[in-house]
C-alpha positions in Angstrom: 25.3 7.1 5.8 29.1 6.2 5.8 31.5 7.4 3.2 32.1 3.9 2.0 28.4 3.2 1.6 27.8 6.5 -0.2 30.6 5.7 -2.6 29.2 2.2 -3.3 25.7 3.7 -3.9 27.1 6.3 -6.3 28.9 3.6 -8.2 25.7 1.6 -8.3 23.8 4.5 -9.8 26.5 5.1 -12.4 26.2 1.4 -13.3 22.5 1.6 -13.8 22.8 4.8 -15.9 25.5 3.0 -18.1 23.2 0.0 -18.6 20.3 2.3 -19.4 22.3 4.2 -22.0 23.6 1.0 -23.6 20.1 -0.4 -23.9 18.9 2.9 -25.5 21.8 2.8 -28.0 21.0 -0.9 -28.8 17.3 -0.1 -29.3 18.1 2.9 -31.5 20.4 0.8 -33.7 18.1 -2.2 -34.0 17.8 -3.3 -37.6 14.6 -5.3 -37.1 11.2 -4.1 -38.5 8.4 -5.3 -36.3 4.7 -5.4 -37.1 3.1 -2.0 -37.2 6.1 -0.4 -39.2 5.4 2.7 -41.4 4.2 1.8 -44.9 3.7 4.0 -48.0 0.1 4.5 -49.1 -0.8 6.5 -52.3 -3.1 9.4 -51.5 -5.7 11.1 -53.7 -3.4 13.8 -55.0 -0.8 11.2 -56.2 1.7 12.0 -53.5 3.0 9.5 -51.0 2.1 9.7 -47.3 3.2 7.6 -44.4 0.6 5.5 -42.8 1.0 3.0 -40.0 -0.4 -0.4 -41.1 -1.1 -3.5 -39.1 0.6 -6.3 -41.0 -1.6 -8.9 -39.5 -5.2 -8.5 -40.7 -7.7 -9.2 -38.0 -10.7 -11.5 -38.3 -13.5 -10.2 -40.6 -17.0 -10.1 -39.2 -20.4 -10.1 -40.8 -23.4 -8.1 -39.6 -26.9 -7.4 -41.0 -29.3 -4.5 -40.7 -32.7 -3.6 -42.2 -32.5 -2.3 -45.7 -34.3 0.9 -44.8 -31.5 1.7 -42.3 -28.8 1.4 -44.9 -28.5 5.2 -45.1 -28.4 5.6 -41.3 -25.0 3.9 -41.0 -23.0 7.1 -41.5 -20.5 7.3 -38.7 -18.7 5.1 -36.1 -21.2 6.4 -33.5 -24.1 5.4 -35.7 -22.7 1.9 -36.1 -22.2 1.5 -32.3 -25.7 2.9 -31.6 -27.2 0.4 -34.1 -25.5 -2.5 -32.3 -26.7 -1.2 -28.9 -30.3 -0.9 -30.2 -30.1 -4.4 -31.8 -30.8 -3.4 -35.4 -27.3 -4.2 -36.4 -26.6 -7.8 -35.4 -23.9 -10.3 -36.1 -25.0 -13.1 -38.4 -23.9 -14.8 -41.6 -27.4 -15.1 -43.1 -28.8 -12.0 -44.8 -32.2 -11.7 -46.4 -32.6 -10.7 -50.1 -34.9 -7.9 -51.3 -38.1 -8.1 -53.3 -39.7 -6.3 -56.2 -42.1 -4.6 -53.8 -41.2 -1.0 -53.0 -41.7 -1.8 -49.3 -39.3 -4.8 -49.4 -35.7 -3.5 -49.8 -32.9 -6.0 -49.5 -31.3 -6.1 -46.1 -27.9 -4.5 -45.6 -24.8 -6.7 -45.1 -22.0 -5.1 -43.1 -18.4 -6.3 -43.0 -16.1 -5.3 -40.2 -12.5 -5.0 -41.6 -9.9 -4.6 -38.9 -7.1 -2.9 -41.0 -5.7 0.3 -39.4 -3.5 1.1 -42.5 -6.5 0.9 -44.8 -8.5 3.2 -42.5 -5.8 5.8 -42.7 -5.5 5.4 -46.4 -9.2 6.1 -46.8 -9.0 9.1 -44.6 -6.1 10.5 -46.7 -8.3 10.6 -49.7 -9.7 14.0 -48.7 -10.7 15.0 -52.3 -13.1 12.1 -52.6 -16.9 12.8 -52.5 -17.4 10.2 -49.8 -15.7 7.6 -47.7 -17.1 4.9 -50.0 -15.6 6.7 -53.0 -12.3 7.0 -51.2 -12.4 3.3 -50.4 -12.9 2.4 -54.0 -10.1 4.7 -55.1 -7.6 3.3 -52.6 -8.3 -0.2 -53.8 -8.0 0.9 -57.5 -4.7 2.8 -57.1 -2.9 0.8 -54.4 -1.1 -2.5 -54.7 -1.2 -2.9 -50.9 -4.8 -3.7 -50.5 -7.1 -6.1 -52.3 -10.8 -6.5 -51.4 -12.9 -9.1 -53.1 -16.3 -10.8 -52.8 -16.9 -13.9 -54.9 -19.5 -16.6 -55.0 -18.3 -19.8 -53.4 -17.8 -22.8 -55.7 -20.3 -25.0 -53.9 -23.1 -22.5 -54.5 -22.2 -21.9 -58.1 -24.2 -23.5 -60.9 -22.0 -26.2 -62.6 -20.3 -25.1 -65.8 -21.0 -21.4 -64.9 -18.6 -18.8 -63.7 -19.0 -17.6 -60.1 -20.5 -14.2 -59.5 -18.0 -11.5 -58.5 -18.5 -8.1 -56.8 -18.2 -5.1 -59.1 -17.3 -2.5 -56.5 -17.3 0.6 -58.8 -20.8 -0.3 -60.3 -22.1 -0.9 -56.8 -20.9 2.5 -55.7 -22.6 4.1 -58.7 -25.9 2.3 -57.9 -25.8 3.8 -54.3 -25.3 0.3 -52.9 -22.1 1.0 -50.9 -21.4 2.8 -47.6 -18.0 2.9 -45.9 -17.6 4.0 -42.3 -13.9 4.4 -41.2 -13.3 4.2 -37.4 -9.9 5.8 -36.7 -10.0 5.1 -33.0 -10.5 1.3 -33.5 -8.7 1.0 -36.8 -11.7 -0.7 -38.3 -13.7 -0.1 -41.5 -17.4 -0.9 -41.7 -18.2 -1.7 -45.3 -21.9 -1.7 -45.9 -23.8 -3.1 -48.9 -27.5 -3.1 -49.6 -28.1 -6.4 -51.2 -30.7 -5.3 -53.7 -28.3 -2.6 -55.1 -25.1 -4.7 -55.1 -23.8 -5.3 -58.6 -22.0 -8.5 -59.5 -20.3 -9.6 -62.7 -21.5 -12.9 -64.0 -19.2 -14.1 -66.7 -19.0 -11.1 -69.1 -22.3 -9.7 -68.0 -23.1 -7.1 -65.4 -26.1 -5.7 -63.6 -26.8 -8.9 -61.8 -27.5 -8.9 -58.0 -26.9 -11.7 -55.6 -29.7 -14.2 -55.3 -31.1 -16.3 -52.4 -29.3 -19.6 -51.9 -26.0 -18.1 -52.9 -23.0 -18.1 -50.6 -20.2 -15.5 -50.9 -16.7 -15.3 -49.6 -15.3 -11.9 -48.7 -11.5 -11.6 -48.6 -9.2 -8.7 -47.6 -5.5 -9.1 -48.5 -2.7 -6.7 -47.4 0.7 -6.8 -49.0 3.5 -5.0 -47.1 6.8 -5.5 -48.9 7.4 -9.2 -49.0 4.8 -9.9 -46.4 1.2 -10.7 -47.5 -1.6 -11.4 -45.0 -5.3 -12.0 -45.6 -8.5 -12.8 -43.8 -11.8 -14.0 -45.2 -15.3 -14.8 -44.1 -18.4 -16.4 -45.8 -22.0 -15.3 -45.7 -25.3 -16.5 -47.2 -28.1 -14.7 -48.9 -31.5 -16.2 -48.0 -35.0 -15.8 -49.2 -37.1 -13.0 -47.8 -39.6 -15.1 -45.9 -42.1 -14.9 -43.1 -43.7 -17.8 -41.2 -46.7 -17.5 -38.8 -46.9 -19.7 -35.7 -49.2 -22.7 -35.5 -50.1 -22.7 -39.2 -48.5 -26.1 -40.0 -46.8 -26.7 -43.4 -49.5 -25.2 -45.7 -52.5 -25.0 -43.4 -54.4 -21.9 -42.2 -53.2 -19.8 -39.3 -55.4 -20.3 -36.2 -56.3 -17.0 -34.4 -58.9 -15.9 -32.0 -61.2 -13.6 -33.9 -63.6 -11.0 -32.4 -61.0 -9.8 -29.8 -59.5 -6.4 -29.2 -56.2 -8.3 -29.0 -55.9 -11.1 -31.5 -52.3 -12.3 -31.0 -50.3 -12.9 -34.2 -46.8 -14.2 -33.9 -44.1 -15.9 -36.0 -40.6 -15.7 -37.4 -38.9 -14.3 -40.4 -35.6 -14.2 -42.3 -35.3 -10.4 -42.4 -32.9 -8.5 -40.2 -33.7 -7.7 -36.5 -35.1 -4.2 -36.1 -37.2 -4.5 -39.3 -40.7 -3.0 -38.9 -43.4 -5.2 -40.4 -47.0 -4.2 -41.1 -49.3 -7.2 -40.6 -52.6 -7.1 -42.4 -55.9 -9.0 -42.6 -57.6 -9.1 -46.0 -61.1 -10.3 -46.9 -59.6 -12.5 -49.6 -56.3 -12.8 -51.4 -56.7 -9.6 -53.4 -59.5 -7.9 -51.4 -59.3 -4.8 -49.2 -57.4 -4.6 -46.0 -59.7 -5.1 -43.0 -57.1 -4.6 -40.1 -53.4 -3.8 -39.7 -50.9 -3.8 -36.9 -47.2 -3.0 -36.7 -44.5 -5.1 -35.1 -40.7 -5.1 -34.9 -38.5 -8.2 -35.5 -36.5 -9.0 -32.4 -32.9 -10.3 -32.2 -34.1 -13.9 -32.6 -35.9 -12.9 -35.8 -39.3 -13.4 -34.2 -42.3 -11.1 -33.9 -45.6 -10.8 -32.0 -48.3 -8.2 -31.9 -52.1 -7.6 -31.4 -54.6 -7.1 -34.2 -57.9 -5.7 -33.3 -60.6 -8.0 -34.8 -63.6 -6.9 -32.9 -66.7 -7.2 -35.1 -65.2 -9.7 -37.5 -67.4 -12.5 -38.6 -65.8 -15.7 -37.3 -67.0 -17.6 -40.4 -65.6 -15.0 -42.9 -62.7 -15.9 -45.3 -59.6 -13.9 -44.2 -56.0 -13.9 -45.3 -53.1 -12.9 -43.1 -49.9 -11.4 -44.6 -47.4 -8.6 -44.4 -47.0 -5.6 -46.6 -43.2 -6.1 -46.8 -43.4 -9.7 -48.2 -44.5 -11.3 -51.4 -48.3 -12.2 -51.3 -47.2 -15.8 -51.8 -46.6 -15.7 -48.0 -50.2 -14.8 -47.2 -52.1 -17.5 -45.4 -55.8 -18.2 -44.8 -57.0 -17.6 -41.3 -59.3 -19.9 -39.3 -61.0 -18.9 -36.0 -59.9 -21.1 -33.1 -62.6 -19.9 -30.7 -64.0 -23.4 -30.3 -60.8 -25.3 -30.8 -58.2 -23.0 -29.4 -54.5 -23.8 -29.5 -52.4 -23.3 -26.4 -51.2 -19.7 -26.0 -47.5 -19.0 -25.6 -46.1 -19.4 -22.1 -42.4 -19.7 -22.4 -40.0 -18.4 -19.7 -36.9 -17.5 -21.6 -34.4 -17.0 -18.8 -33.4 -15.7 -15.4 -31.5 -12.5 -14.9 -30.0 -10.8 -11.8 -29.1 -7.3 -10.9 -27.9 -5.4 -7.8 -30.9 -4.4 -5.7 -29.7 -0.8 -5.9 -30.7 -1.1 -9.6 -34.2 -2.3 -8.9 -35.6 1.2 -9.2 -34.0 1.6 -12.6 -36.2 -1.2 -14.1 -38.9 1.1 -15.4 -39.4 0.0 -19.0 -38.4 -2.5 -21.6 -35.8 0.0 -22.8 -34.3 0.1 -19.3 -34.0 -3.7 -19.5 -32.0 -3.4 -22.7 -29.9 -0.7 -21.2 -29.1 -2.9 -18.2 -28.0 -5.7 -20.4 -25.9 -3.4 -22.5 -24.3 -1.7 -19.5 -23.7 -5.0 -17.7 -25.7 -4.5 -14.5 -28.4 -6.9 -15.7 -26.9 -10.3 -16.4 -28.2 -13.7 -17.2 -27.6 -16.1 -14.3 -29.7 -18.6 -12.4 -27.7 -18.1 -9.2 -28.9 -15.0 -7.4 -27.3 -13.8 -4.2 -29.6 -13.1 -1.3 -30.6 -9.4 -1.3 -30.1 -9.0 -5.0 -32.8 -8.7 -7.7 -34.1 -11.6 -9.7 -35.9 -11.1 -13.0 -37.6 -13.6 -15.4 -38.3 -12.9 -19.0 -41.6 -14.6 -20.2 -42.7 -14.9 -23.8 -46.4 -14.0 -23.1 -47.7 -11.8 -26.0 -51.3 -12.3 -25.0 -50.8 -11.1 -21.4 -48.3 -8.4 -22.3 -50.8 -6.9 -24.8 -53.8 -7.3 -22.4 -51.9 -5.4 -19.7 -51.3 -2.5 -22.0 -54.9 -2.4 -23.3 -56.6 -2.6 -19.9 -54.2 -0.7 -17.5 -55.7 2.7 -18.0 -54.1 5.0 -15.4 -52.8 2.0 -13.4 -49.2 0.8 -13.5 -48.4 -2.3 -15.5 -47.4 -4.0 -12.2 -50.7 -3.3 -10.6 -52.6 -4.5 -13.7 -50.5 -7.7 -13.8 -51.3 -8.5 -10.2 -55.0 -7.8 -10.7 -55.3 -10.0 -13.9 -53.4 -12.9 -12.2 -55.5 -12.7 -9.1 -58.9 -12.3 -10.7 -58.6 -14.3 -14.0 -58.6 -18.0 -14.3 -56.7 -17.7 -17.7 -53.4 -16.5 -16.1 -51.4 -17.8 -13.2 -48.0 -16.6 -11.9 -46.3 -18.2 -8.9 -43.0 -18.9 -7.3 -42.4 -21.7 -4.7 -39.5 -23.4 -3.1 -38.4 -26.7 -4.7 -39.1 -29.8 -2.8 -35.5 -31.0 -2.8 -34.3 -27.8 -1.0 -37.0 -27.9 1.6 -36.5 -29.6 5.0 -38.6 -32.7 5.4 -40.6 -31.5 8.4 -41.4 -28.1 6.9 -43.6 -26.8 4.1 -42.2 -25.2 1.0 -42.0 -21.4 0.9 -44.3 -19.7 -1.6 -44.6 -16.2 -3.1 -47.4 -14.0 -1.8 -48.0 -11.9 -4.9 -50.4 -9.3 -3.4 -48.2 -8.7 -0.3 -45.1 -8.5 -2.5 -46.9 -5.8 -4.6 -47.9 -4.0 -1.4 -44.3 -3.9 -0.3 -43.1 -2.5 -3.6 -40.9 -5.6 -4.2 -42.2 -6.4 -7.7 -41.8 -4.7 -11.1 -43.6 -5.9 -14.3 -42.6 -4.5 -17.6 -44.6 -5.6 -20.7 -42.9 -5.3 -24.1 -45.7 -5.4 -26.7 -43.1 -5.2 -29.5 -41.7 -8.7 -29.0 -44.5 -10.1 -26.7 -42.2 -10.3 -23.7 -43.1 -9.8 -20.0 -40.3 -8.9 -17.6 -41.1 -9.7 -14.0 -38.5 -8.5 -11.4 -38.5 -9.3 -7.7 -36.4 -7.9 -4.8 -35.2 -10.9 -2.9 -34.6 -8.8 0.2 -38.2 -7.6 0.6 -40.2 -10.1 -1.4 -43.2 -11.5 0.7 -42.7 -15.3 1.1 -45.5 -17.3 2.6 -44.2 -19.9 5.1 -47.0 -21.6 6.8 -49.1 -18.9 8.4 -46.3 -16.3 8.1 -45.6 -14.0 5.1 -42.4 -12.3 6.4 -39.9 -15.0 5.6 -37.2 -13.9 3.2 -35.3 -16.1 0.7 -32.3 -17.7 2.2 -29.1 -19.2 0.7 -29.3 -22.8 -0.3 -33.0 -22.5 -1.3 -34.0 -23.1 -4.9 -37.3 -21.8 -6.4 -39.5 -22.6 -9.3 -41.1 -19.7 -11.1 -44.1 -20.9 -13.2 -46.4 -19.1 -15.6 -49.6 -20.6 -17.0 -51.9 -19.3 -19.7 -55.2 -20.9 -20.6 -57.4 -23.3 -18.7 -58.1 -27.0 -18.7 -56.7 -29.0 -21.7 -55.8 -25.8 -23.4 -53.5 -24.5 -20.6 -49.9 -24.0 -21.3 -47.3 -23.8 -18.5 -43.7 -22.9 -18.4 -41.3 -23.2 -15.4 -37.8 -22.1 -14.7 -35.6 -22.8 -11.6 -33.2 -20.4 -9.9 -31.0 -20.7 -6.8 -30.7 -18.3 -3.9 -27.0 -18.3 -2.7 -25.4 -16.9 0.3 -24.1 -13.4 -0.1 -20.3 -13.9 0.4 -16.9 -12.8 -0.7 -13.7 -14.9 -1.1 -10.4 -13.1 -1.3 -7.6 -14.4 -3.4 -5.0 -16.2 -1.3 -7.5 -16.5 1.6 -6.1 -19.1 4.0 -6.9 -20.4 7.4 -4.6 -17.9 9.1 -5.7 -14.9 7.1 -5.8 -13.2 3.7 -2.3 -13.2 2.3 -1.2 -10.1 0.4 1.9 -9.4 -1.7 3.2 -6.7 0.6 2.2 -3.9 2.9 3.6 -0.4 3.1 2.7 0.3 -0.5 0.5 3.0 -2.1 -1.3 0.1 -3.7 -1.7 -3.1 -1.7 -3.9 -5.1 -4.1 -6.9 -6.9 -2.5 -8.9 -9.0 -5.0 -11.3 -11.9 -5.0 -14.7 -13.2 -6.0 -18.2 -12.7 -4.8 -21.7 -14.1 -5.3 -23.1 -10.5 -5.6 -24.4 -9.4 -8.9 -22.1 -7.7 -11.4 -21.7 -4.0 -11.0 -22.6 -4.2 -7.3 -20.7 -1.6 -5.4 -18.5 -3.1 -2.7 -16.9 -1.0 0.1 -13.8 -2.8 1.5 -12.8 -1.4 4.8 -9.3 -2.0 6.3 -8.9 -1.3 10.0 -6.5 -2.0 12.8 -7.7 -3.7 16.0 -6.8 -0.6 18.0 -9.0 1.6 15.7 -6.1 3.9 14.8 -6.1 2.8 11.1 -9.3 2.8 9.0 -9.3 3.0 5.2 -12.3 2.4 2.9 -12.0 1.6 -0.8 -14.9 1.3 -3.2 -15.0 -1.1 -6.2 -17.5 -2.6 -8.6 -18.0 -6.3 -9.2 -17.1 -7.2 -12.8 -19.0 -9.5 -15.2 -17.0 -12.6 -13.9 -18.1 -11.6 -10.3 -14.6 -10.6 -9.4 -13.4 -7.4 -7.7 -10.1 -5.7 -6.9 -9.2 -2.6 -4.8 -5.9 -0.8 -4.2 -5.5 0.0 -0.5 -2.9 2.6 0.6 -0.9 1.0 3.4 2.2 3.3 3.3 2.0 4.6 6.9 0.5 1.6 8.7 2.7 0.5 11.6 4.6 -2.7 11.0 3.2 -4.4 14.1 -0.5 -3.4 13.4 -3.0 -6.3 13.2 -5.3 -5.4 10.3 -8.8 -6.7 9.6 -11.0 -6.5 6.5 -14.8 -6.0 6.2 -17.1 -5.7 3.3 -20.3 -3.7 3.8 -22.3 -5.6 1.2 -21.5 -8.8 2.9 -22.0 -8.1 6.6 -21.0 -11.6 7.8 -17.5 -11.3 6.3 -14.5 -10.6 8.5 -10.9 -11.3 7.6 -7.3 -10.7 8.9 -4.6 -9.3 6.6 -1.3 -11.2 6.5 1.7 -10.1 4.5 3.5 -12.7 2.4 4.9 -11.9 -0.9 4.2 -14.1 -3.9 7.2 -15.6 -5.5 10.8 -15.2 -4.1 10.5 -13.7 -0.6 14.1 -13.4 0.4 17.6 -14.7 -0.1 20.2 -14.5 2.7 23.5 -16.0 3.7 23.2 -18.9 6.1 26.8 -19.6 6.8 30.3 -19.4 5.1 32.9 -22.0 6.0 36.4 -22.8 4.7 34.9 -24.9 1.9 31.2 -24.2 1.7 28.7 -21.4 1.3 25.1 -21.8 2.7 22.4 -19.8 1.1 18.8 -19.6 2.5 15.9 -18.8 0.3 12.2 -18.7 0.8 9.4 -18.5 -1.8 5.7 -18.9 -2.0 3.5 -20.4 -4.8 6.5 -20.8 -7.1 9.5 -23.0 -7.5 12.9 -21.8 -8.5 16.7 -22.0 -8.5 19.4 -20.5 -6.2 22.3 -19.4 -8.4 25.8 -18.1 -7.4 27.3 -15.5 -9.6 30.7 -13.7 -9.8 29.8 -10.1 -10.5 31.6 -6.8 -10.7 32.5 -5.4 -7.3 29.8 -2.6 -7.3 27.0 -5.0 -8.3 26.3 -5.6 -4.6 24.2 -2.4 -4.6 21.6 -4.0 -6.8 20.5 -6.1 -3.9 20.2 -3.2 -1.5 16.5 -2.2 -0.9 17.6 1.3 0.3 18.4 2.2 -3.3 15.9 4.1 -5.5 13.4 1.8 -7.2 15.1 1.6 -10.6 15.4 -2.2 -10.9 13.4 -3.0 -14.1 13.0 -6.5 -15.6 14.7 -5.7 -18.9 17.6 -4.0 -17.3 18.2 -6.6 -14.6 17.9 -9.5 -17.1 20.7 -8.0 -19.2 22.8 -7.2 -16.2 22.6 -10.7 -14.6 23.1 -12.4 -17.9 26.5 -10.8 -18.1 27.7 -12.1 -14.8 29.7 -15.3 -14.5 27.5 -18.2 -13.3 29.4 -20.3 -10.7 26.9 -22.8 -9.3 23.2 -23.4 -9.2 20.7 -25.6 -7.2 18.2 -28.0 -8.6 14.6 -26.8 -8.9 13.3 -26.0 -5.4 9.6 -26.4 -4.7 7.8 -23.5 -2.9 9.0 -23.3 0.7 12.0 -22.4 2.9 15.4 -23.9 2.0 19.1 -23.8 2.8 21.3 -24.8 -0.1 25.1 -25.5 0.3 27.6 -24.8 -2.5 31.3 -25.4 -2.7 33.0 -22.2 -1.8 34.2 -20.7 -5.1 37.3 -18.7 -5.8 36.7 -15.3 -7.4 38.9 -12.3 -8.5 39.7 -9.5 -6.1 37.6 -7.1 -8.1 34.5 -9.3 -8.0 31.8 -9.9 -5.5 29.9 -13.2 -4.9 26.1 -12.7 -5.3 23.3 -15.3 -4.7 20.2 -14.8 -6.8 16.8 -16.6 -6.9 15.4 -17.4 -10.4 11.7 -18.4 -10.4 11.0 -21.4 -12.6 8.9 -19.8 -15.3 8.8 -22.6 -17.9 8.3 -25.6 -15.5 11.5 -27.3 -16.7 13.8 -29.1 -14.2 16.9 -27.2 -15.3 17.6 -23.5 -15.2 16.9 -21.9 -18.5 18.2 -18.3 -18.2 18.2 -16.5 -20.5 15.6 -16.3 -21.9 13.4 -17.9 -19.3 13.6 -18.2 -15.5 14.4 -14.5 -15.1 15.4 -12.9 -11.8 12.9 -10.6 -10.2 12.9 -7.1 -8.5 11.1 -6.1 -5.3 11.1 -2.6 -3.8 13.5 -1.5 -6.5 16.2 -4.1 -5.6 17.2 -7.5 -7.1 15.9 -10.4 -5.0 19.3 -11.7 -4.0 22.2 -11.1 -1.6 25.9 -10.4 -1.7 28.1 -12.9 0.2 30.9 -11.2 2.2 33.5 -13.5 0.6 36.5 -11.5 1.8 35.9 -11.8 5.6 37.2 -14.9 7.5 34.7 -17.7 7.3 32.6 -18.6 10.3 30.5 -21.6 11.3 27.6 -22.1 13.7 27.8 -25.8 14.1 28.5 -25.6 17.8 25.5 -23.3 18.5 22.8 -25.9 18.5 20.9 -27.4 15.6 21.3 -25.8 12.2 18.2 -24.4 10.5 16.9 -27.1 8.2 13.7 -26.4 6.3 11.4 -28.0 3.8 13.5 -29.7 1.0 16.8 -28.8 2.6 19.7 -30.7 1.1 21.9 -30.7 4.3 21.4 -30.4 8.0 19.2 -31.8 10.7 15.7 -31.1 12.1 14.6 -30.6 15.6 12.1 -33.3 16.6 9.5 -32.7 19.3 8.3 -35.4 21.7 5.3 -36.0 19.4 7.6 -36.7 16.5 6.8 -33.5 14.6 9.7 -31.7 12.9 10.1 -28.0 13.6 12.2 -25.4 11.9 14.5 -23.1 13.9 14.7 -19.6 12.5 18.1 -18.0 12.5 19.1 -15.1 14.7 20.5 -12.0 13.1 24.0 -12.9 14.3 23.9 -16.0 12.2 23.3 -14.2 9.0 25.7 -12.3 6.7 23.3 -9.9 5.0 19.9 -8.4 5.8 18.6 -9.3 9.2 15.5 -11.4 9.6 13.8 -9.8 12.7 10.0 -9.9 12.5 10.1 -11.3 9.0 12.0 -14.4 10.3 9.2 -15.0 12.7 6.6 -14.9 9.9 8.7 -17.2 7.8 9.0 -19.7 10.7 5.2 -19.7 11.1 4.9 -20.1 7.3 7.2 -23.1 7.4 5.3 -24.8 10.2 2.1 -24.4 8.2 3.7 -25.9 5.1 5.0 -28.9 7.2 1.5 -29.4 8.6 -0.1 -29.3 5.2 2.5 -31.7 3.8 1.9 -34.2 6.6 -1.8 -34.0 6.0 
């Protein structure tokens, strides 16, 4: 490196250090007080402690849980587990309690996103519990105010609204508080039958069904007050059995080992209900069965009624509900109602997860962990699963399977019984006219291990999973035809026979297994830049979420081969970082994805945004600046800058060009001239040659158009950019004698050029002539010029089309 260049580089480093020091001093002396500033909170011992408080209160949320689980919500981990296991669910309707010992009121849980309040509760280390600390903070502090009041529209006219008495509720063991330091959230839990409200001057009232309440959290930080509120409703603790009409009897099939009883209720999901059959309204219990309320607040189970007299008087109810909800039972053996046959949805999973589908709990785990997702588009070779509301068949499988698997029992019942049918066949509109529809061969699919059946007696659901890569499809006389992209299938389930049969059908689509990379074009996959530790390759795929993709990068000569693993996210997108630091500049690189064997792609480098800025020519009265950009418009701007500022555009400098620093630096330069907004492409802009001071340098900079306006708006918008540690710009050698290239053939004129001429071929198409290095004052073009020339021709062709 020459002495002169070393000196300039040293000066450039000093300039960067000076700017960094100035920015640090400015930041240190800033008088502003942003959100999240330290706030005083009174602790239990009366001293003052610092606590970081979020001045903006987040949105409050409402959840409910069974009243019996009120005491189990003891920690953030317990709260998260309850959400995963679906007994703490988000809803604004909460069931009241009853006078029965077995009918506690449901719990209502409020999520309060208030980090400062969380820390204040934690600071009350002398309190008996987090709930007591919460009450004490609210009592002592002027910063926080928590209220729960009956809404005006649910308040009896001329009566005062009910209002929460927090201290009395704590004393009645109706309050739990769970601070989550990591997330800055408080879970405030009330058991509705122990919640105490003031009613005028009276106390010891509890909320009643039909009443709506508004919960409000207000935070006052100095002169700033923020609040957030949410409403919830207390509803009657009710239970309703299917098929009983408004007040009529409940029809069931008596005399069965599995008499299916189903219905819906207002109580919280996860509540365990004991159904019972009595001889009369007050008589002894003849049979019982337990069931659990699902997330839709529905239930289904089997009651053993073998030996029951079909003409006997029976009443059906539940131990956890008022006897007013008991209903008479009528046998429907001779006038049966249709059994449930409702396919609730289609799900997909990577085939590598097929073996993990071993139980209903595994299904819930797959949903929670994101590898089992609801979607009717299933990529070829992935797993498809349907969820069927079939309490009768789910229970029958469990009662008759013995030592057999649930899948084997399902296949046997479907094949041998006229009461059940399960099938899958290709839709007529996706079948070629001259061919028959493809159809599932259930027995052969079971023999190939390509089906899993998981009965969930608790909620009467049957999960049926099929591997699309090995499922046996009957096609004429053949049964070895797989599903193919572009084919749609109907899955149908029927229960019952004749006029009492009930059928449900759902449609799903088999799609080709493919990937599409971002910026994938006809000539290849365009990436921001090569030669980096992380060359980002991203795109979309039809494969199921969490599918593992192996993206392999190799050169045609086989010298370079890199493999990166990534997982498909919930939006069916993926991204990998490929290390391309030591790949030869002239290497031709290709991509392949092992999960999509038909995919092949070629990697092409082309940076997004400003690609380069260079000097086209300098004459006695004009300066020509060439710029190229992709996917963004922008402005070319001439600046008069300090003499040592040229180093900022030198890519050989260490990568210390940061957005904040370069914004401040360029904003202090003298703006001399600017272009209009240039569309994406390759341009030469001419400016009047300016006069600058001897201790200044002329620098051309590209500003991407960030706000979409026609005029340059810098600062604060349209900021310059850095690449490889250098400002995307160029220094104009203003002190050397001007030169021109007008006599050396046609000048380079590109898309949107304001001046110049274009070469025209015999066919009338315009072509762009790339400059030679001798025509440029600044970084040479070399191989990059060739790439840009091809890029220009492609843009011209697209514009002409």
